[in-house]
C-alpha positions as semicolon CSV with decimal commas, in nm:
position;residue;x (nm);y (nm);z (nm)
1;M;-13,988;2,251;-1,595
2;G;-14,124;2,466;-1,870
3;A;-14,306;2,779;-1,973
4;W;-14,642;2,864;-2,121
5;M;-14,793;3,173;-2,276
6;T;-15,146;3,305;-2,233
7;P;-15,239;3,546;-2,515
8;A;-15,431;3,859;-2,422
9;E;-15,803;3,854;-2,488
10;G;-15,866;4,196;-2,639
11;R;-15,693;4,511;-2,522
12;I;-15,554;4,500;-2,170
13;G;-15,395;4,805;-2,009
14;R;-15,127;4,855;-1,746
15;D;-15,386;4,897;-1,466
16;E;-15,538;4,555;-1,545
17;I;-15,192;4,400;-1,567
18;E;-15,095;4,552;-1,234
19;R;-15,408;4,408;-1,069
20;A;-15,340;4,065;-1,221
21;L;-14,978;4,064;-1,099
22;A;-15,071;4,195;-0,754
23;R;-15,257;3,868;-0,687
24;Y;-14,913;3,702;-0,669
25;G;-14,701;3,972;-0,503
26;T;-14,550;4,314;-0,565
27;P;-14,496;4,376;-0,937
28;Q;-14,156;4,478;-1,068
29;W;-14,156;4,694;-1,384
30;W;-13,878;4,703;-1,641
31;S;-13,810;4,799;-2,000
32;N;-13,548;4,748;-2,269
33;G;-13,454;4,920;-2,590
34;A;-13,496;4,776;-2,936
35;D;-13,323;4,450;-3,020
36;E;-13,162;4,396;-2,678
37;R;-13,102;4,035;-2,569
38;Y;-13,091;3,832;-2,250
39;A;-12,849;3,538;-2,237
40;P;-12,977;3,197;-2,122
41;H;-13,045;3,189;-1,746
42;S;-13,291;3,049;-1,493
43;H;-13,455;3,152;-1,166
44;P;-13,533;2,954;-0,848
45;Y;-13,892;3,086;-0,849
46;H;-14,201;3,076;-1,071
47;K;-14,200;3,392;-1,282
48;V;-14,530;3,548;-1,394
49;L;-14,466;3,814;-1,657
50;F;-14,690;4,040;-1,866
51;C;-14,583;4,241;-2,168
52;V;-14,721;4,594;-2,126
53;A;-14,601;4,748;-2,453
54;G;-14,372;4,660;-2,742
55;S;-14,270;4,297;-2,789
56;I;-14,029;4,035;-2,662
57;A;-13,958;3,675;-2,760
58;F;-13,870;3,426;-2,487
59;H;-13,670;3,125;-2,602
60;V;-13,750;2,827;-2,380
61;E;-13,653;2,465;-2,441
62;G;-13,660;2,501;-2,821
63;D;-13,986;2,700;-2,824
64;N;-14,024;3,071;-2,898
65;H;-14,297;3,259;-2,713
66;L;-14,356;3,597;-2,880
67;L;-14,528;3,836;-2,640
68;S;-14,691;4,166;-2,723
69;S;-14,912;4,401;-2,523
70;G;-15,126;4,214;-2,268
71;D;-14,975;3,868;-2,322
72;R;-14,874;3,665;-2,016
73;L;-14,583;3,422;-1,976
74;D;-14,536;3,179;-1,688
75;I;-14,190;3,028;-1,638
76;E;-14,148;2,745;-1,388
77;P;-13,857;2,747;-1,140
78;G;-13,528;2,623;-1,284
79;T;-13,638;2,659;-1,649
80;E;-13,357;2,795;-1,863
81;H;-13,471;3,077;-2,092
82;A;-13,328;3,358;-2,304
83;A;-13,503;3,657;-2,458
84;S;-13,487;3,890;-2,759
85;V;-13,652;4,232;-2,746
86;G;-13,850;4,343;-3,050
87;P;-13,771;4,638;-3,282
88;Q;-13,983;4,885;-3,081
89;G;-13,840;4,790;-2,740
90;V;-14,048;4,642;-2,459
91;Q;-14,208;4,725;-2,125
92;C;-14,296;4,442;-1,887
93;G;-14,421;4,375;-1,538
94;E;-14,341;4,059;-1,346
95;V;-14,371;3,887;-1,010
96;A;-14,158;3,618;-0,851
97;V;-14,410;3,372;-0,710
98;E;-14,288;3,178;-0,407
99;E;-14,438;2,830;-0,420
């Protein structure tokens, strides 16, 4: 189990993110206000997530993955993670990948 981040290479917009996510399934879009938090939890699927705008830190197995616009995070099934939204809020898109 685990998670890994892929930093954006240059500016990447929502259209590019949507195309990238669509390779895995139908994207789900969500957003949170500044400084909101997600308690530790896990999912039974592989999550592929892109930060569209703002920032969010995912806390996974003692590591902090700070995502900003265009960054990608993969979280393997069963990996416990929590999250902290940045001071400007966040917008993300994600897909649950059935393996």
